[in-house]
N, CA and C atoms of all chains as a GROMACS GRO file, in nm:
protein
  609
    1MET      N    1   0.085  -0.120   0.000
    1MET     CA    2   0.000   0.000   0.000
    1MET      C    3   0.088   0.125   0.000
    2LYS      N    4   0.086   0.201  -0.109
    2LYS     CA    5   0.168   0.324  -0.118
    2LYS      C    6   0.097   0.440  -0.051
    3HIS      N    7   0.175   0.542  -0.017
    3HIS     CA    8   0.119   0.660   0.050
    3HIS      C    9   0.082   0.767  -0.052
    4PRO      N   10  -0.047   0.793  -0.067
    4PRO     CA   11  -0.089   0.888  -0.172
    4PRO      C   12  -0.055   1.032  -0.136
    5LEU      N   13  -0.015   1.109  -0.236
    5LEU     CA   14   0.006   1.253  -0.219
    5LEU      C   15  -0.126   1.326  -0.242
    6GLN      N   16  -0.132   1.448  -0.194
    6GLN     CA   17  -0.252   1.530  -0.216
    6GLN      C   18  -0.272   1.558  -0.365
    7ASN      N   19  -0.160   1.578  -0.435
    7ASN     CA   20  -0.166   1.610  -0.577
    7ASN      C   21  -0.085   1.510  -0.659
    8ARG      N   22  -0.121   1.501  -0.788
    8ARG     CA   23  -0.033   1.432  -0.882
    8ARG      C   24   0.062   1.539  -0.938
    9TRP      N   25   0.190   1.503  -0.948
    9TRP     CA   26   0.294   1.597  -0.992
    9TRP      C   27   0.360   1.548  -1.120
   10THR      N   28   0.406   1.644  -1.200
   10THR     CA   29   0.477   1.612  -1.324
   10THR      C   30   0.618   1.669  -1.317
   11LEU      N   31   0.716   1.584  -1.345
   11LEU     CA   32   0.854   1.630  -1.356
   11LEU      C   33   0.885   1.658  -1.502
   12TRP      N   34   0.943   1.775  -1.526
   12TRP     CA   35   0.986   1.817  -1.660
   12TRP      C   36   1.137   1.836  -1.660
   13PHE      N   37   1.196   1.812  -1.775
   13PHE     CA   38   1.340   1.835  -1.791
   13PHE      C   39   1.362   1.923  -1.913
   14TYR      N   40   1.446   2.023  -1.894
   14TYR     CA   41   1.480   2.112  -2.006
   14TYR      C   42   1.628   2.100  -2.033
   15LYS      N   43   1.661   2.076  -2.159
   15LYS     CA   44   1.802   2.072  -2.198
   15LYS      C   45   1.826   2.172  -2.308
   16ASN      N   46   1.915   2.265  -2.283
   16ASN     CA   47   1.936   2.375  -2.375
   16ASN      C   48   1.999   2.328  -2.506
   17ASP      N   49   1.927   2.349  -2.615
   17ASP     CA   50   1.980   2.327  -2.749
   17ASP      C   51   1.944   2.452  -2.828
   18LYS      N   52   2.045   2.534  -2.851
   18LYS     CA   53   2.018   2.666  -2.909
   18LYS      C   54   1.964   2.660  -3.052
   19THR      N   55   1.977   2.542  -3.115
   19THR     CA   56   1.926   2.530  -3.251
   19THR      C   57   1.774   2.509  -3.253
   20LYS      N   58   1.717   2.485  -3.135
   20LYS     CA   59   1.573   2.456  -3.130
   20LYS      C   60   1.499   2.563  -3.049
   21PRO      N   61   1.371   2.582  -3.078
   21PRO     CA   62   1.294   2.676  -2.995
   21PRO      C   63   1.280   2.624  -2.853
   22TRP      N   64   1.257   2.717  -2.759
   22TRP     CA   65   1.255   2.684  -2.616
   22TRP      C   66   1.166   2.564  -2.586
   23GLN      N   67   1.047   2.565  -2.641
   23GLN     CA   68   0.950   2.461  -2.605
   23GLN      C   69   0.991   2.321  -2.656
   24ALA      N   70   1.068   2.318  -2.764
   24ALA     CA   71   1.112   2.190  -2.819
   24ALA      C   72   1.218   2.124  -2.729
   25ASN      N   73   1.278   2.203  -2.643
   25ASN     CA   74   1.380   2.151  -2.551
   25ASN      C   75   1.325   2.102  -2.419
   26LEU      N   76   1.195   2.116  -2.404
   26LEU     CA   77   1.129   2.080  -2.278
   26LEU      C   78   1.065   1.943  -2.290
   27ARG      N   79   1.098   1.852  -2.197
   27ARG     CA   80   1.045   1.716  -2.202
   27ARG      C   81   0.972   1.681  -2.074
   28LEU      N   82   0.856   1.620  -2.089
   28LEU     CA   83   0.786   1.565  -1.972
   28LEU      C   84   0.855   1.434  -1.936
   29VAL      N   85   0.906   1.424  -1.814
   29VAL     CA   86   0.977   1.303  -1.773
   29VAL      C   87   0.877   1.198  -1.725
   30THR      N   88   0.801   1.232  -1.622
   30THR     CA   89   0.703   1.138  -1.569
   30THR      C   90   0.610   1.208  -1.471
   31LYS      N   91   0.504   1.137  -1.435
   31LYS     CA   92   0.410   1.186  -1.334
   31LYS      C   93   0.409   1.087  -1.218
   32PHE      N   94   0.378   1.137  -1.098
   32PHE     CA   95   0.369   1.048  -0.982
   32PHE      C   96   0.269   1.106  -0.884
   33ASP      N   97   0.214   1.020  -0.800
   33ASP     CA   98   0.119   1.069  -0.699
   33ASP      C   99   0.128   0.993  -0.567
   34THR      N  100   0.242   0.928  -0.544
   34THR     CA  101   0.264   0.865  -0.414
   34THR      C  102   0.405   0.898  -0.364
   35VAL      N  103   0.421   0.888  -0.232
   35VAL     CA  104   0.551   0.913  -0.170
   35VAL      C  105   0.655   0.816  -0.229
   36GLU      N  106   0.617   0.692  -0.241
   36GLU     CA  107   0.711   0.589  -0.287
   36GLU      C  108   0.755   0.614  -0.431
   37ASP      N  109   0.660   0.654  -0.514
   37ASP     CA  110   0.694   0.680  -0.655
   37ASP      C  111   0.779   0.806  -0.670
   38PHE      N  112   0.758   0.903  -0.581
   38PHE     CA  113   0.846   1.020  -0.581
   38PHE      C  114   0.991   0.977  -0.559
   39TRP      N  115   1.014   0.896  -0.457
   39TRP     CA  116   1.153   0.856  -0.426
   39TRP      C  117   1.212   0.766  -0.534
   40ALA      N  118   1.128   0.681  -0.590
   40ALA     CA  119   1.178   0.594  -0.698
   40ALA      C  120   1.231   0.681  -0.812
   41LEU      N  121   1.161   0.791  -0.839
   41LEU     CA  122   1.204   0.884  -0.943
   41LEU      C  123   1.328   0.961  -0.898
   42TYR      N  124   1.319   1.021  -0.780
   42TYR     CA  125   1.429   1.106  -0.731
   42TYR      C  126   1.561   1.026  -0.724
   43ASN      N  127   1.552   0.904  -0.675
   43ASN     CA  128   1.673   0.822  -0.661
   43ASN      C  129   1.731   0.778  -0.795
   44HIS      N  130   1.649   0.786  -0.899
   44HIS     CA  131   1.688   0.735  -1.031
   44HIS      C  132   1.752   0.843  -1.118
   45ILE      N  133   1.716   0.969  -1.095
   45ILE     CA  134   1.762   1.076  -1.184
   45ILE      C  135   1.888   1.143  -1.129
   46GLN      N  136   1.956   1.216  -1.216
   46GLN     CA  137   2.077   1.290  -1.177
   46GLN      C  138   2.045   1.396  -1.073
   47LEU      N  139   2.135   1.414  -0.980
   47LEU     CA  140   2.125   1.530  -0.892
   47LEU      C  141   2.140   1.656  -0.977
   48ALA      N  142   2.073   1.762  -0.932
   48ALA     CA  143   2.078   1.887  -1.008
   48ALA      C  144   2.221   1.937  -1.026
   49SER      N  145   2.304   1.919  -0.923
   49SER     CA  146   2.442   1.968  -0.929
   49SER      C  147   2.525   1.898  -1.036
   50ARG      N  148   2.475   1.786  -1.086
   50ARG     CA  149   2.550   1.711  -1.188
   50ARG      C  150   2.494   1.733  -1.329
   51LEU      N  151   2.391   1.814  -1.340
   51LEU     CA  152   2.336   1.844  -1.472
   51LEU      C  153   2.431   1.939  -1.546
   52MET      N  154   2.424   1.934  -1.677
   52MET     CA  155   2.500   2.029  -1.757
   52MET      C  156   2.439   2.168  -1.743
   53SER      N  157   2.526   2.266  -1.756
   53SER     CA  158   2.480   2.403  -1.751
   53SER      C  159   2.377   2.427  -1.863
   54GLY      N  160   2.272   2.499  -1.829
   54GLY     CA  161   2.165   2.524  -1.927
   54GLY      C  162   2.046   2.432  -1.909
   55CYS      N  163   2.057   2.334  -1.817
   55CYS     CA  164   1.946   2.242  -1.793
   55CYS      C  165   1.858   2.290  -1.678
   56ASP      N  166   1.732   2.250  -1.683
   56ASP     CA  167   1.636   2.277  -1.574
   56ASP      C  168   1.563   2.149  -1.539
   57TYR      N  169   1.526   2.136  -1.412
   57TYR     CA  170   1.417   2.048  -1.374
   57TYR      C  171   1.301   2.138  -1.332
   58SER      N  172   1.180   2.093  -1.362
   58SER     CA  173   1.061   2.161  -1.310
   58SER      C  174   0.967   2.055  -1.255
   59LEU      N  175   0.906   2.085  -1.142
   59LEU     CA  176   0.804   1.997  -1.087
   59LEU      C  177   0.677   2.079  -1.072
   60PHE      N  178   0.573   2.040  -1.146
   60PHE     CA  179   0.447   2.115  -1.142
   60PHE      C  180   0.330   2.022  -1.116
   61LYS      N  181   0.226   2.081  -1.060
   61LYS     CA  182   0.102   2.005  -1.044
   61LYS      C  183   0.054   1.959  -1.180
   62ASP      N  184  -0.006   1.841  -1.181
   62ASP     CA  185  -0.053   1.782  -1.305
   62ASP      C  186  -0.145   1.880  -1.378
   63GLY      N  187  -0.118   1.900  -1.505
   63GLY     CA  188  -0.202   1.989  -1.585
   63GLY      C  189  -0.148   2.130  -1.599
   64ILE      N  190  -0.044   2.164  -1.523
   64ILE     CA  191   0.017   2.296  -1.536
   64ILE      C  192   0.151   2.281  -1.608
   65GLU      N  193   0.169   2.352  -1.717
   65GLU     CA  194   0.297   2.345  -1.788
   65GLU      C  195   0.396   2.444  -1.725
   66PRO      N  196   0.524   2.409  -1.725
   66PRO     CA  197   0.623   2.492  -1.654
   66PRO      C  198   0.665   2.615  -1.735
   67MET      N  199   0.567   2.696  -1.766
   67MET     CA  200   0.596   2.819  -1.843
   67MET      C  201   0.500   2.929  -1.802
   68TRP      N  202   0.543   3.053  -1.821
   68TRP     CA  203   0.462   3.169  -1.782
   68TRP      C  204   0.326   3.168  -1.851
   69GLU      N  205   0.326   3.119  -1.975
   69GLU     CA  206   0.207   3.130  -2.059
   69GLU      C  207   0.091   3.044  -2.011
   70ASP      N  208   0.119   2.940  -1.932
   70ASP     CA  209   0.011   2.854  -1.886
   70ASP      C  210  -0.091   2.938  -1.808
   71ASN      N  211  -0.219   2.907  -1.832
   71ASN     CA  212  -0.327   2.983  -1.767
   71ASN      C  213  -0.314   2.992  -1.617
   72ARG      N  214  -0.260   2.886  -1.557
   72ARG     CA  215  -0.252   2.886  -1.410
   72ARG      C  216  -0.124   2.953  -1.360
   73ASN      N  217  -0.037   2.993  -1.452
   73ASN     CA  218   0.084   3.067  -1.413
   73ASN      C  219   0.080   3.214  -1.451
   74LYS      N  220   0.001   3.249  -1.550
   74LYS     CA  221   0.021   3.379  -1.614
   74LYS      C  222  -0.006   3.499  -1.524
   75CYS      N  223  -0.089   3.481  -1.420
   75CYS     CA  224  -0.111   3.590  -1.324
   75CYS      C  225  -0.021   3.577  -1.201
   76GLY      N  226   0.068   3.479  -1.206
   76GLY     CA  227   0.146   3.447  -1.087
   76GLY      C  228   0.287   3.501  -1.088
   77GLY      N  229   0.366   3.445  -0.999
   77GLY     CA  230   0.505   3.487  -0.987
   77GLY      C  231   0.584   3.380  -0.914
   78ARG      N  232   0.705   3.419  -0.872
   78ARG     CA  233   0.792   3.319  -0.811
   78ARG      C  234   0.874   3.377  -0.696
   79TRP      N  235   0.891   3.293  -0.593
   79TRP     CA  236   0.991   3.319  -0.490
   79TRP      C  237   1.122   3.266  -0.542
   80LEU      N  238   1.219   3.355  -0.556
   80LEU     CA  239   1.342   3.319  -0.625
   80LEU      C  240   1.460   3.310  -0.528
   81ILE      N  241   1.528   3.197  -0.535
   81ILE     CA  242   1.652   3.177  -0.460
   81ILE      C  243   1.766   3.178  -0.561
   82THR      N  244   1.858   3.272  -0.547
   82THR     CA  245   1.974   3.273  -0.637
   82THR      C  246   2.095   3.222  -0.560
   83LEU      N  247   2.169   3.137  -0.623
   83LEU     CA  248   2.283   3.075  -0.555
   83LEU      C  249   2.413   3.117  -0.621
   84SER      N  250   2.514   3.133  -0.538
   84SER     CA  251   2.646   3.163  -0.590
   84SER      C  252   2.708   3.034  -0.645
   85LYS      N  253   2.816   3.049  -0.721
   85LYS     CA  254   2.882   2.930  -0.776
   85LYS      C  255   2.928   2.834  -0.666
   86GLN      N  256   2.972   2.893  -0.555
   86GLN     CA  257   3.020   2.811  -0.443
   86GLN      C  258   2.908   2.726  -0.384
   87GLN      N  259   2.787   2.776  -0.390
   87GLN     CA  260   2.675   2.705  -0.328
   87GLN      C  261   2.634   2.580  -0.405
   88ARG      N  262   2.681   2.566  -0.532
   88ARG     CA  263   2.641   2.446  -0.607
   88ARG      C  264   2.686   2.319  -0.536
   89MET      N  265   2.809   2.321  -0.488
   89MET     CA  266   2.862   2.203  -0.420
   89MET      C  267   2.792   2.177  -0.287
   90LEU      N  268   2.767   2.286  -0.216
   90LEU     CA  269   2.722   2.272  -0.077
   90LEU      C  270   2.571   2.266  -0.062
   91GLU      N  271   2.500   2.347  -0.137
   91GLU     CA  272   2.358   2.368  -0.104
   91GLU      C  273   2.258   2.343  -0.216
   92LEU      N  274   2.303   2.337  -0.339
   92LEU     CA  275   2.206   2.329  -0.448
   92LEU      C  276   2.114   2.207  -0.436
   93ASP      N  277   2.173   2.089  -0.419
   93ASP     CA  278   2.093   1.966  -0.414
   93ASP      C  279   2.005   1.963  -0.289
   94GLN      N  280   2.063   2.010  -0.180
   94GLN     CA  281   1.990   2.014  -0.053
   94GLN      C  282   1.868   2.109  -0.063
   95PHE      N  283   1.887   2.228  -0.123
   95PHE     CA  284   1.778   2.324  -0.138
   95PHE      C  285   1.671   2.271  -0.233
   96TRP      N  286   1.715   2.206  -0.340
   96TRP     CA  287   1.617   2.156  -0.437
   96TRP      C  288   1.535   2.042  -0.377
   97LEU      N  289   1.602   1.950  -0.305
   97LEU     CA  290   1.526   1.842  -0.241
   97LEU      C  291   1.427   1.900  -0.140
   98GLU      N  292   1.471   1.998  -0.062
   98GLU     CA  293   1.381   2.060   0.035
   98GLU      C  294   1.261   2.125  -0.036
   99THR      N  295   1.288   2.186  -0.150
   99THR     CA  296   1.180   2.246  -0.229
   99THR      C  297   1.080   2.139  -0.273
  100LEU      N  298   1.132   2.028  -0.322
  100LEU     CA  299   1.044   1.919  -0.366
  100LEU      C  300   0.960   1.866  -0.250
  101LEU      N  301   1.025   1.850  -0.134
  101LEU     CA  302   0.952   1.797  -0.018
  101LEU      C  303   0.844   1.895   0.028
  102CYS      N  304   0.871   2.025   0.019
  102CYS     CA  305   0.769   2.126   0.051
  102CYS      C  306   0.648   2.109  -0.042
  103LEU      N  307   0.674   2.088  -0.169
  103LEU     CA  308   0.566   2.077  -0.266
  103LEU      C  309   0.484   1.949  -0.243
  104ILE      N  310   0.550   1.836  -0.247
  104ILE     CA  311   0.473   1.711  -0.244
  104ILE      C  312   0.412   1.686  -0.106
  105GLY      N  313   0.476   1.741  -0.001
  105GLY     CA  314   0.422   1.726   0.135
  105GLY      C  315   0.317   1.829   0.169
  106GLU      N  316   0.295   1.926   0.080
  106GLU     CA  317   0.194   2.034   0.100
  106GLU      C  318   0.227   2.111   0.228
  107ALA      N  319   0.342   2.178   0.224
  107ALA     CA  320   0.398   2.240   0.344
  107ALA      C  321   0.340   2.378   0.378
  108PHE      N  322   0.252   2.430   0.292
  108PHE     CA  323   0.215   2.572   0.307
  108PHE      C  324   0.078   2.594   0.370
  109ASP      N  325   0.040   2.503   0.458
  109ASP     CA  326  -0.081   2.518   0.541
  109ASP      C  327  -0.205   2.549   0.456
  110ASP      N  328  -0.267   2.666   0.479
  110ASP     CA  329  -0.392   2.697   0.407
  110ASP      C  330  -0.369   2.742   0.263
  111TYR      N  331  -0.243   2.751   0.221
  111TYR     CA  332  -0.215   2.816   0.093
  111TYR      C  333  -0.152   2.724  -0.011
  112ASN      N  334  -0.159   2.593   0.013
  112ASN     CA  335  -0.102   2.500  -0.084
  112ASN      C  336  -0.165   2.512  -0.222
  113ASN      N  337  -0.290   2.554  -0.220
  113ASN     CA  338  -0.362   2.566  -0.347
  113ASN      C  339  -0.301   2.676  -0.437
  114ASP      N  340  -0.230   2.767  -0.377
  114ASP     CA  341  -0.168   2.875  -0.455
  114ASP      C  342  -0.038   2.831  -0.524
  115VAL      N  343   0.016   2.717  -0.480
  115VAL     CA  344   0.142   2.670  -0.538
  115VAL      C  345   0.116   2.603  -0.672
  116CYS      N  346   0.193   2.643  -0.773
  116CYS     CA  347   0.184   2.577  -0.904
  116CYS      C  348   0.295   2.474  -0.923
  117GLY      N  349   0.415   2.510  -0.879
  117GLY     CA  350   0.528   2.420  -0.899
  117GLY      C  351   0.658   2.486  -0.860
  118ALA      N  352   0.768   2.425  -0.904
  118ALA     CA  353   0.901   2.479  -0.873
  118ALA      C  354   0.995   2.448  -0.989
  119VAL      N  355   1.096   2.533  -1.002
  119VAL     CA  356   1.191   2.520  -1.113
  119VAL      C  357   1.333   2.535  -1.058
  120ILE      N  358   1.424   2.454  -1.109
  120ILE     CA  359   1.566   2.476  -1.081
  120ILE      C  360   1.638   2.498  -1.214
  121ASN      N  361   1.711   2.608  -1.223
  121ASN     CA  362   1.791   2.640  -1.342
  121ASN      C  363   1.938   2.621  -1.306
  122VAL      N  364   2.005   2.533  -1.377
  122VAL     CA  365   2.149   2.512  -1.356
  122VAL      C  366   2.223   2.596  -1.460
  123ARG      N  367   2.297   2.695  -1.412
  123ARG     CA  368   2.360   2.791  -1.502
  123ARG      C  369   2.502   2.821  -1.454
  124ALA      N  370   2.593   2.838  -1.551
  124ALA     CA  371   2.733   2.866  -1.517
  124ALA      C  372   2.745   2.994  -1.434
  125LYS      N  373   2.662   3.092  -1.466
  125LYS     CA  374   2.677   3.221  -1.397
  125LYS      C  375   2.613   3.221  -1.259
  126GLY      N  376   2.546   3.113  -1.222
  126GLY     CA  377   2.480   3.104  -1.092
  126GLY      C  378   2.347   3.032  -1.106
  127ASP      N  379   2.324   2.937  -1.017
  127ASP     CA  380   2.203   2.855  -1.025
  127ASP      C  381   2.085   2.928  -0.958
  128LYS      N  382   1.964   2.889  -0.997
  128LYS     CA  383   1.844   2.949  -0.939
  128LYS      C  384   1.743   2.841  -0.906
  129ILE      N  385   1.672   2.862  -0.797
  129ILE     CA  386   1.560   2.775  -0.760
  129ILE      C  387   1.442   2.866  -0.731
  130ALA      N  388   1.322   2.828  -0.776
  130ALA     CA  389   1.206   2.912  -0.748
  130ALA      C  390   1.082   2.828  -0.725
  131ILE      N  391   0.997   2.877  -0.635
  131ILE     CA  392   0.862   2.822  -0.620
  131ILE      C  393   0.766   2.918  -0.690
  132TRP      N  394   0.685   2.863  -0.778
  132TRP     CA  395   0.589   2.943  -0.855
  132TRP      C  396   0.452   2.937  -0.788
  133THR      N  397   0.391   3.054  -0.775
  133THR     CA  398   0.253   3.058  -0.722
  133THR      C  399   0.161   3.119  -0.826
  134ARG      N  400   0.030   3.101  -0.806
  134ARG     CA  401  -0.060   3.127  -0.918
  134ARG      C  402  -0.109   3.270  -0.932
  135ASP      N  403  -0.104   3.350  -0.821
  135ASP     CA  404  -0.162   3.483  -0.830
  135ASP      C  405  -0.084   3.583  -0.745
  136THR      N  406  -0.023   3.678  -0.811
  136THR     CA  407   0.057   3.778  -0.739
  136THR      C  408  -0.029   3.864  -0.647
  137GLU      N  409  -0.162   3.867  -0.674
  137GLU     CA  410  -0.252   3.950  -0.592
  137GLU      C  411  -0.291   3.884  -0.461
  138ASN      N  412  -0.268   3.752  -0.450
  138ASN     CA  413  -0.301   3.681  -0.325
  138ASN      C  414  -0.189   3.704  -0.223
  139GLN      N  415  -0.185   3.824  -0.169
  139GLN     CA  416  -0.072   3.865  -0.086
  139GLN      C  417  -0.051   3.775   0.035
  140LYS      N  418  -0.162   3.740   0.103
  140LYS     CA  419  -0.148   3.655   0.222
  140LYS      C  420  -0.084   3.521   0.187
  141ALA      N  421  -0.132   3.465   0.078
  141ALA     CA  422  -0.079   3.335   0.034
  141ALA      C  423   0.068   3.348  -0.006
  142VAL      N  424   0.097   3.449  -0.084
  142VAL     CA  425   0.235   3.466  -0.134
  142VAL      C  426   0.331   3.483  -0.017
  143LEU      N  427   0.293   3.568   0.079
  143LEU     CA  428   0.382   3.593   0.192
  143LEU      C  429   0.397   3.470   0.282
  144HIS      N  430   0.287   3.399   0.304
  144HIS     CA  431   0.297   3.278   0.387
  144HIS      C  432   0.387   3.174   0.321
  145ILE      N  433   0.370   3.158   0.193
  145ILE     CA  434   0.454   3.062   0.119
  145ILE      C  435   0.601   3.105   0.127
  146GLY      N  436   0.628   3.232   0.108
  146GLY     CA  437   0.765   3.282   0.112
  146GLY      C  438   0.831   3.263   0.248
  147LYS      N  439   0.756   3.298   0.353
  147LYS     CA  440   0.812   3.284   0.489
  147LYS      C  441   0.838   3.138   0.523
  148THR      N  442   0.742   3.054   0.491
  148THR     CA  443   0.757   2.911   0.520
  148THR      C  444   0.873   2.851   0.442
  149TYR      N  445   0.883   2.890   0.316
  149TYR     CA  446   0.988   2.838   0.229
  149TYR      C  447   1.126   2.878   0.282
  150LYS      N  448   1.138   3.004   0.321
  150LYS     CA  449   1.266   3.052   0.374
  150LYS      C  450   1.306   2.975   0.499
  151GLU      N  451   1.208   2.951   0.586
  151GLU     CA  452   1.234   2.871   0.707
  151GLU      C  453   1.278   2.730   0.672
  152ARG      N  454   1.206   2.670   0.579
  152ARG     CA  455   1.236   2.531   0.543
  152ARG      C  456   1.376   2.518   0.481
  153LEU      N  457   1.421   2.621   0.411
  153LEU     CA  458   1.556   2.617   0.354
  153LEU      C  459   1.662   2.647   0.459
  154GLY      N  460   1.617   2.693   0.576
  154GLY     CA  461   1.711   2.726   0.683
  154GLY      C  462   1.790   2.853   0.654
  155LEU      N  463   1.732   2.944   0.575
  155LEU     CA  464   1.803   3.068   0.543
  155LEU      C  465   1.801   3.162   0.664
  156PRO      N  466   1.915   3.224   0.694
  156PRO     CA  467   1.919   3.315   0.808
  156PRO      C  468   1.839   3.443   0.781
  157MET      N  469   1.801   3.511   0.891
  157MET     CA  470   1.721   3.634   0.883
  157MET      C  471   1.781   3.737   0.788
  158ARG      N  472   1.916   3.748   0.792
  158ARG     CA  473   1.981   3.855   0.714
  158ARG      C  474   1.970   3.834   0.563
  159ILE      N  475   1.940   3.710   0.522
  159ILE     CA  476   1.921   3.684   0.379
  159ILE      C  477   1.777   3.722   0.342
  160VAL      N  478   1.764   3.803   0.239
  160VAL     CA  479   1.631   3.844   0.193
  160VAL      C  480   1.603   3.776   0.059
  161ILE      N  481   1.485   3.716   0.050
  161ILE     CA  482   1.448   3.658  -0.080
  161ILE      C  483   1.330   3.737  -0.138
  162GLY      N  484   1.324   3.741  -0.270
  162GLY     CA  485   1.227   3.825  -0.337
  162GLY      C  486   1.126   3.746  -0.419
  163TYR      N  487   1.009   3.806  -0.435
  163TYR     CA  488   0.901   3.748  -0.517
  163TYR      C  489   0.880   3.839  -0.637
  164GLN      N  490   0.885   3.779  -0.754
  164GLN     CA  491   0.869   3.856  -0.878
  164GLN      C  492   0.752   3.805  -0.960
  165ALA      N  493   0.678   3.898  -1.016
  165ALA     CA  494   0.566   3.861  -1.105
  165ALA      C  495   0.622   3.809  -1.237
  166HIS      N  496   0.562   3.700  -1.288
  166HIS     CA  497   0.608   3.648  -1.419
  166HIS      C  498   0.592   3.754  -1.527
  167ALA      N  499   0.487   3.834  -1.516
  167ALA     CA  500   0.462   3.938  -1.617
  167ALA      C  501   0.582   4.034  -1.624
  168ASP      N  502   0.644   4.060  -1.510
  168ASP     CA  503   0.762   4.147  -1.508
  168ASP      C  504   0.885   4.073  -1.560
  169THR      N  505   0.900   3.946  -1.519
  169THR     CA  506   1.015   3.866  -1.564
  169THR      C  507   1.013   3.850  -1.716
  170ALA      N  508   0.891   3.835  -1.770
  170ALA     CA  509   0.877   3.810  -1.914
  170ALA      C  510   0.914   3.933  -1.997
  171THR      N  511   0.897   4.051  -1.942
  171THR     CA  512   0.921   4.172  -2.020
  171THR      C  513   1.055   4.238  -1.989
  172LYS      N  514   1.108   4.208  -1.871
  172LYS     CA  515   1.240   4.263  -1.837
  172LYS      C  516   1.335   4.146  -1.822
  173SER      N  517   1.462   4.175  -1.795
  173SER     CA  518   1.552   4.062  -1.775
  173SER      C  519   1.653   4.096  -1.666
  174GLY      N  520   1.702   3.990  -1.606
  174GLY     CA  521   1.810   4.001  -1.508
  174GLY      C  522   1.775   4.096  -1.394
  175PHE      N  523   1.861   4.192  -1.370
  175PHE     CA  524   1.845   4.279  -1.253
  175PHE      C  525   1.736   4.385  -1.271
  176GLY      N  526   1.677   4.388  -1.391
  176GLY     CA  527   1.571   4.485  -1.413
  176GLY      C  528   1.438   4.448  -1.349
  177VAL      N  529   1.427   4.321  -1.304
  177VAL     CA  530   1.299   4.275  -1.249
  177VAL      C  531   1.290   4.315  -1.102
  178LYS      N  532   1.187   4.390  -1.069
  178LYS     CA  533   1.179   4.431  -0.929
  178LYS      C  534   1.094   4.335  -0.847
  179ASN      N  535   1.128   4.329  -0.718
  179ASN     CA  536   1.057   4.240  -0.628
  179ASN      C  537   0.923   4.301  -0.590
  180LYS      N  538   0.819   4.217  -0.598
  180LYS     CA  539   0.686   4.262  -0.555
  180LYS      C  540   0.672   4.244  -0.404
  181PHE      N  541   0.735   4.141  -0.353
  181PHE     CA  542   0.739   4.117  -0.208
  181PHE      C  543   0.880   4.069  -0.171
  182VAL      N  544   0.917   4.087  -0.046
  182VAL     CA  545   1.039   4.025   0.006
  182VAL      C  546   1.010   3.966   0.144
  183VAL      N  547   1.082   3.862   0.179
  183VAL     CA  548   1.075   3.809   0.318
  183VAL      C  549   1.218   3.780   0.364
  184GLY      N  550  -0.961   1.349   0.333
  184GLY     CA  551  -0.889   1.458   0.400
  184GLY      C  552  -0.765   1.500   0.322
  185LYS      N  553  -0.705   1.608   0.369
  185LYS     CA  554  -0.584   1.659   0.304
  185LYS      C  555  -0.465   1.569   0.339
  186LYS      N  556  -0.385   1.538   0.240
  186LYS     CA  557  -0.268   1.454   0.264
  186LYS      C  558  -0.144   1.540   0.271
  187ARG      N  559  -0.105   1.571   0.394
  187ARG     CA  560   0.015   1.653   0.416
  187ARG      C  561   0.119   1.570   0.489
  188TYR      N  562   0.241   1.582   0.446
  188TYR     CA  563   0.349   1.503   0.505
  188TYR      C  564   0.464   1.594   0.542
  189ASP      N  565   0.516   1.581   0.664
  189ASP     CA  566   0.632   1.664   0.698
  189ASP      C  567   0.760   1.600   0.643
  190ARG      N  568   0.869   1.679   0.649
  190ARG     CA  569   0.991   1.635   0.579
  190ARG      C  570   1.047   1.505   0.636
  191GLU      N  571   1.040   1.488   0.769
  191GLU     CA  572   1.096   1.367   0.829
  191GLU      C  573   1.019   1.243   0.781
  192PHE      N  574   0.888   1.257   0.774
  192PHE     CA  575   0.807   1.145   0.726
  192PHE      C  576   0.846   1.109   0.583
  193LEU      N  577   0.855   1.211   0.499
  193LEU     CA  578   0.890   1.186   0.358
  193LEU      C  579   1.030   1.126   0.346
  194LEU      N  580   1.125   1.185   0.420
  194LEU     CA  581   1.264   1.136   0.412
  194LEU      C  582   1.275   0.990   0.457
  195GLY      N  583   1.187   0.951   0.546
  195GLY     CA  584   1.188   0.814   0.596
  195GLY      C  585   1.162   0.710   0.489
  196PHE      N  586   1.106   0.753   0.376
  196PHE     CA  587   1.073   0.658   0.269
  196PHE      C  588   1.177   0.652   0.158
  197GLN      N  589   1.281   0.735   0.168
  197GLN     CA  590   1.373   0.743   0.053
  197GLN      C  591   1.433   0.607   0.018
  198PHE      N  592   1.481   0.537   0.119
  198PHE     CA  593   1.553   0.412   0.088
  198PHE      C  594   1.464   0.289   0.099
  199ILE      N  595   1.350   0.305   0.161
  199ILE     CA  596   1.249   0.198   0.155
  199ILE      C  597   1.203   0.184   0.010
  200ALA      N  598   1.177   0.301  -0.052
  200ALA     CA  599   1.132   0.299  -0.192
  200ALA      C  600   1.239   0.237  -0.282
  201ALA      N  601   1.366   0.268  -0.253
  201ALA     CA  602   1.474   0.219  -0.338
  201ALA      C  603   1.490   0.068  -0.329
  202SER      N  604   1.454   0.010  -0.214
  202SER     CA  605   1.479  -0.132  -0.195
  202SER      C  606   1.362  -0.219  -0.238
  203THR      N  607   1.252  -0.158  -0.276
  203THR     CA  608   1.136  -0.240  -0.317
  203THR      C  609   1.125  -0.247  -0.468
   0.00000   0.00000   0.00000
């Protein structure tokens, strides 16, 4: 008897091939809806720290595609964790696993429904991990998710993490995107 | 009911899953 999760989740893998459009590089790996099947998958795939630069993993609720354009993402945003190069060895895998456990374990109390998924970007210039939520206007939900997430990652008070609207990320880039919330 | 699992509970299954 396996332990059912509240949601069915889909793991996606993105591998950068500059000759192809973005969406052609995105692959659905598998779906799962039990604790046991999550671990069978997690134990089978590469750790994020061992992926080639330019690759992403995304874990989203079933039916939500890991892109801004999806109906359930387009009004939303993300709590973004940016990591230094040094953190890849020490913290990247640990932070990503903690992110996954927050998602599948439904760690956000009354606001789990606001969570769409999470993305990890492995990049030479610095890795990123983010939890995506569905509506930037749901301030209580966004802030609760951010505070809980920061606690679960064990980030100290002095570290500030920011929440950015996808609509802003899509039109601006890099440091031009301003935080809608911080915790 | 809602199925919520804390991290220790989830972590407890990592290697049980691998051995089955």
